[in-house]
N, C-alpha and C positions, 0 to 999 in steps of 0.2 A: 627889208621889206616890212609894210604896216601888216597887223595884225585884220586877219579876215573881217571881225567883228570890235569892237572896241566900245566899253562904255566906261566912261570919268564922271564920278558924281553926279549923277541920275538921277532925276527926280520928277516926278508929276503928282501935280493937285488937283482935285475936285471940292470946289469948293474949299472946306478948312480942313480938309483931311487930305494928306499924305498917302496917294494909292502906292509910291515907289519916293524912297527918301535914298540921296546916299549912295546910290549903288555902282559899284565899281569892276571891272574885270575885263578883259581880255579872251580872245579867245583864235587859235590860229586856224589857216586855213587848209582843210580836207579832215578836221576836226569834228566828232562829234562832242556835243558838249551838254549836260544833261542840267535844268533848272525844273530843282523839286522846292516842295513847299505847302502847305496846307492851305484849302480856300482863302482867301481875300490877301494872301502873303505879293498879290502884287503882279504874280510870273504873264499872265494878258498882256497886263499894262506895258511889261515891261518889252514884251516883242511888240505890240503894237506902235510903240516909239522907234524902236530897231529898225522897223518896217517903215517907217515916214507916212503912218498913216495918222500918227499923234504927236503934233511937238512936245520935247521936257520942257517944264517948268524951271528947271534946273539943272547944271553940268551940260554934258554933249556926248554925243557916241557918233560913231563911224563904221560903213561897212566898205570893204575895199579902200579905204581913205576918203569914202565921198562921208560929209557931214549930213549926215539924216535929216536935219533943220535946214538946212543951208539949200543941199541938191537931193529935196525928198523926190521928185519925179525922178532922176535918173537911179535915186536906191530903190525905188518900190521896180523898176523893170528888173534889176537885178536879183530883185529877192523874190522867193516861193513864198508864200504865205500859206499855209490851213490853221485856219481859225475853230471855234469852238464849237459853233456853227456852221455846217455843209455851206449855205449860202448861195444853195442851185435856182433856177425858174423851173419852177414844178409843172409849168404847162411844155417845156422843150424835152425833147430826148437825150438820152445821155450822151446821144453822138452831135445833136444839137449846143446842148450848152459846152460841149468841149470845143466845138466850132468857133461859137462867139466870142467865147475866152481868149481861144486862140489870136481870131481877130484885131481883141481888145490888146494883145500884146505886141502886135504886128506880126504876127510868126508869117510867113507867106504861105498861097493857097494849100500847094502841091506841098511843101515840106509840113503844114499844120497835119495833111492828112495822114502822112505816113507816123506823124510825133503821137497823132492818136489812137492812130491803129495799134501802135507797139505798144501802149498805156494801155487800151484797152484788153489785151493779152496777155501784158503782166498781171493786170488784176483781173482775170478772170471775169470780163464785162461783156466780149463783143460779142456775145450771142444773145447781149439785153441792150446793145447800144439804140435800139430803136424803140424803148420803153420809154414812159415819159418820165421825169424826175421826182413829181406828185405821189408814183404810184410803188417808187423804191425801199427797202427796207433799211433800217437806221446803220446797218452794215453797209449796207451798195452803196447812200447816199453819200458816205465816211470815204469809201475807195474812188468814189469820181473825184470826191473835194480832192484828195491825196493827187488823183493825176492831173485836176487842173492846177494846182501846185506845182506840178512837172512842166507843164505844157511849153513853158518859153527856155525850157534847159539852164534854168537861175544857179549862179555859182554859189549863191546861201541859201539856205532853206530853213524855215521856221516853222516848226510843226507841235500842234496845242494840242494834246490828249491823242494820236496820231492811231491810236490800236482802238480810243473807245466805241462800244458798240459793235465792236466786230467778235464775228465766230472766234476760235482758238485756229483754223486753218486759216482764215484771211488776216490774222491779227500775226500771225507766223512769215506771208507773203510780205506783208507792213514792214516787218524788222528785217526781212531781206532785203528787201527793197533800199531802206534805212542804210544796210550796209553795205550793200552794192554802189550807192549813191557816194558813202564818205570813202570809198577807195577810189573813185572817182575822180579825187580832187575837190570835191565838195565840201561845202561846212557846214555842217548842221547844229540847230540850236534848239533842242527837244524839253519840251514841258510836260512831265507825264505826273500824274498819280501810280503807275506801276515801274513799282521798284527792281523786279525783276527785269524788266524792259531795262529800264536806264543800266543796272546793273550789266546788261547783255551788250547792249550799245555805244556807250559812254565812254571814251578816255576820262575825262573830268564830272565832276561836279559840281554844281552849286546847290545850298539851298538857302532861299528867301523867309524869312518869318514875320508875321505881321506885330508891330509894337503899339505902345500907347501916343495915338495922335498920327505913329510913321507906321505904313508898311512895308514892300519892299527893301527890309534892312537884312544885307547877305553875311549870316552867324557862320558859314562854314563853304569852305573850296579848297578842291582839289579827289585826291583817290581818298576818302574816306573810308573802304573798308580795308584797304594798305595801312590808313595811317594809322588805325585802333588796330591793329591784331596781336599788342601785346607780346610780338616777339615767341610766339607759342607753336608748338607742333603737335599734329595727330600720330600717335604711335597705334597702331591695327597688331593685334595678336592672335595668333592660334589658339583661341581658348580666350576665358574671363580674365579682363584686366584686373576686375577687385583687389588679387590677392596680391600684384604685386604695385601697388598705391604705395606702400611703405618703403616698398625698397627705394622708388623714385624720389619719394620726397624728403629722404636721410640725403640724394644729392646735394652738395654745395651750388647754390647759384638756380635751383628750384623755388618759385616763389608757392606753386602749387600745381596739384595732380590730381585729376578728375578720372573715376573710372566711369566708363557707359558700354556693357555689355562686353565687346573685344577690343573698344577704343581707350587708349589712355590717352588723357588732354594734358599737356606739360605749360605751363608760361614759366615766361626767364624772370627773375629778378633784375629790379631795374639797376642799372649799369654794373650790371654785371655781365663775366663772358658764357658765351652759348652753353648751358650745361646739358646742351642734346647728346654729345660722343660720350661724357660720362654716365649720361642716365642709360644711355642704352647698353655701355659695357654694366653698369650696375645690375639693367634688367635682366641679361642675360646670365650674367652669375646667379641672376636666383633662378633662374630656369624658367622664361619666359622665350619664347619663340619670336622672334619679328617679322612681320610679312609686311610691311611698307611706315616709311615715315616721311610725313606730310605736315607740310606748313599749315597751320593754322589761320584762314581771315573769314575772319565775320564779317556774316554778310550784311547789304547793303542795309536791310531793314534794321536791323541793331546798331547799326552806326547811326543811321537818319533817324531813329527814336530819341537813343543816347544825346545827339542836339539838341533836339527838341526841346528833351526831358531838361539840358544842360540850362539851354537859354527861356523854359518856364520859369524855373527857379531860380533866375539870375536878376 
């Protein structure tokens, strides 16, 4: 089975500047994949190429086996796209906007009504369906735009900053909807600056980074938080951890031991067997009362900033 989304050496140039260069990755069906990076890294340009809106200048990409350049019309029919700007018609009501885009996608009128009603209820817009789009808040416009992207029930969905301008309750609704779409077998590519959102929703993460003369360089891919956890653990004690730091540091294979309140964080030395069992025995012998031992997992924010800092220094 081909990958749901595949990019192979993908590049796009505007004038003498490459917005995206040499970009390669694959996304499996049903996966939520996060594309991160600072402004100007080429995230939106990448989405537009993959959605068949603009043609690449080098490399190739496919959606469900369809070439995005050669089969652009069919690709667009299979893709749902939420762009940075909602792109609604201000003089039309919410309902009229969705009806128009349903016809544009060829959704039969009877089926369109059912889908529109369901999406309006999902995003708490049903009572506002008669309001003109030009009178809506930014958050409401964003929710209408997301509903529009889902109208034709696409198998692949591209979301560019989907919770931008949304209040916490609406943002939670969107995140729940993204998770539900993924569980239904749809494939999602999420561009976001919200690292908490990416960590909650995405199975894998890729980071794009601008470079001299070329943006859109893939500098990291994978589960960055797990890759960078340092084989550490956090040991929660009944009482202050500071008196037991020396006992932990004396254990063979412990590279570091740091106390913060009742938590003692240990990191294993590279190449050494796990020191955790011996460390626990040493702490108990020293009089510590252990309540919990949990793997230490670096937050995505820390991993992201570390990668960006490494690339900036290189």
